[in-house]
Kinemage of the C-alpha trace (Angstrom):
@kinemage 1
@onewidth
@group {chain A} dominant
@subgroup {mainchain}
@vectorlist {calphas} color= white
{ca met a 1} P 77.922 103.143 96.832
{ca ser a 2} L 78.951 105.687 100.332
{ca leu a 3} L 77.781 108.578 101.692
{ca ser a 4} L 79.281 110.584 104.377
{ca tyr a 5} L 77.205 114.034 105.759
{ca ala a 6} L 79.611 116.352 108.193
{ca phe a 7} L 78.077 119.147 110.096
{ca gly a 8} L 80.235 121.191 112.297
{ca ser a 9} L 82.207 118.724 115.007
{ca ile a 10} L 80.349 115.359 113.908
{ca thr a 11} L 80.687 113.446 110.726
{ca ala a 12} L 78.235 110.806 109.695
{ca ser a 13} L 78.738 107.986 107.166
{ca val a 14} L 76.867 105.037 105.398
{ca ser a 15} L 78.455 102.579 103.105
{ca ser a 16} L 76.836 99.866 101.193
{ca ser a 17} L 78.232 97.278 98.761
{ca glu a 18} L 77.699 94.170 96.819
{ca tyr a 19} L 79.470 91.293 95.436
{ca asp a 20} L 77.649 89.236 92.877
{ca his a 21} L 79.171 85.614 92.049
{ca thr a 22} L 78.554 83.988 88.931
{ca thr a 23} L 77.571 81.140 91.731
{ca ala a 24} L 74.405 82.677 93.180
{ca ser a 25} L 75.620 80.802 96.359
{ca tyr a 26} L 78.749 82.755 97.097
{ca asp a 27} L 77.128 86.297 96.601
{ca gln a 28} L 78.524 89.102 99.354
{ca glu a 29} L 76.588 92.308 100.698
{ca val a 30} L 78.334 94.702 103.285
{ca thr a 31} L 76.781 97.355 104.835
{ca ser a 32} L 78.155 100.100 107.560
{ca trp a 33} L 77.971 102.887 109.251
{ca gly a 34} L 80.356 105.377 111.134
{ca leu a 35} L 79.597 108.502 113.355
{ca ser a 36} L 82.510 110.499 114.631
{ca tyr a 37} L 82.888 113.776 116.735
{ca thr a 38} L 86.053 115.945 116.946
{ca val a 39} L 85.564 117.449 120.775
{ca ser a 40} L 88.406 119.508 120.528
{ca asp a 41} L 91.423 120.564 118.187
{ca ala a 42} L 93.339 117.511 120.717
{ca ile a 43} L 90.428 115.077 120.591
{ca ser a 44} L 88.516 112.964 118.950
{ca val a 45} L 85.941 109.700 118.968
{ca ser a 46} L 84.291 107.779 116.954
{ca tyr a 47} L 81.943 104.118 116.450
{ca gly a 48} L 81.199 102.303 113.727
{ca gln a 49} L 79.527 99.489 112.918
{ca glu a 50} L 79.651 96.608 110.150
{ca thr a 51} L 78.003 93.597 108.504
{ca ile a 52} L 78.641 91.332 106.225
{ca glu a 53} L 75.975 88.799 104.586
{ca asn a 54} L 77.179 86.200 102.588
{ca asn a 55} L 74.391 83.263 101.262
{ca leu a 56} L 76.802 80.341 102.604
{ca asp a 57} L 76.496 81.784 105.847
{ca thr a 58} L 73.918 80.981 108.470
{ca ala a 59} L 74.661 84.140 110.287
{ca asp a 60} L 75.571 87.549 109.598
{ca ile a 61} L 78.934 88.689 110.704
{ca glu a 62} L 78.626 91.891 113.107
{ca val a 63} L 81.631 94.061 113.597
{ca asp a 64} L 81.316 97.399 115.442
{ca gly a 65} L 84.189 98.912 116.955
{ca val a 66} L 85.093 102.575 118.970
{ca thr a 67} L 88.147 104.553 119.039
{ca ala a 68} L 89.768 107.953 120.946
{ca ser a 69} L 92.644 109.859 119.840
{ca tyr a 70} L 94.426 113.212 121.757
{ca thr a 71} L 97.000 115.034 119.892
{ca ser a 72} L 99.407 117.740 122.100
{ca gly a 73} L 102.622 119.086 119.628
{ca gly a 74} L 104.150 116.352 117.642
{ca met a 75} L 102.813 113.715 119.782
{ca thr a 76} L 99.842 111.444 119.748
{ca val a 77} L 97.901 109.051 121.378
{ca ser a 78} L 95.557 106.912 120.405
{ca ala a 79} L 93.052 103.732 121.598
{ca lys a 80} L 90.834 101.493 119.628
{ca ala a 81} L 88.725 98.657 120.932
{ca ile a 82} L 86.988 96.026 117.927
{ca gly a 83} L 84.266 93.116 118.730
{ca ala a 84} L 83.182 91.007 115.632
{ca asp a 85} L 80.549 88.441 116.263
{ca asn a 86} L 79.438 85.005 114.352
{ca val a 87} L 83.297 85.835 112.371
{ca asp a 88} L 83.124 82.158 111.011
{ca gly a 89} L 78.823 83.108 109.730
{ca ser a 90} L 76.889 80.473 112.695
{ca ser a 91} L 75.754 81.770 115.421
{ca thr a 92} L 76.667 78.340 117.770
{ca gly a 93} L 79.983 78.153 116.331
{ca val a 94} L 83.707 77.732 118.690
{ca asn a 95} L 85.461 80.443 119.441
{ca asn a 96} L 82.782 82.681 117.155
{ca asn a 97} L 83.216 86.014 119.178
{ca asn a 98} L 86.405 88.338 119.226
{ca glu a 99} L 88.137 91.486 120.791
{ca met a 100} L 90.473 93.775 120.105
{ca trp a 101} L 92.027 96.590 121.347
{ca lys a 102} L 94.791 98.645 120.703
{ca leu a 103} L 96.830 101.552 122.379
{ca ser a 104} L 99.402 104.045 120.410
{ca ala a 105} L 101.453 106.690 120.850
{ca ser a 106} L 103.712 107.738 118.026
{ca phe a 107} L 105.657 111.230 118.046
{ca ala a 108} L 107.058 113.767 115.361
{ca phe a 109} L 110.157 115.212 115.914
């Protein structure tokens, strides 16, 4: 199930989904929300979070990220930063937290 609402230059969204396995320990629930803001015709920013709950894991996987983009004519420059905690399903695992960033440019001729 998902729901989004736009009011002017702001859009908010929430989502929830479940996966029910025949073995209850494999059940999974995913919830997420996001908020985006169109600053102008050329600039937009957004932020979102997602939580993945699995019955086999001792900790929920938590992901959050922010994106921004700038468009001028046929050029778009965008940046993205994402962080994830408890990616192995526990709060004490080695290399348990990950971060990623991306900068991109595209051109239309």
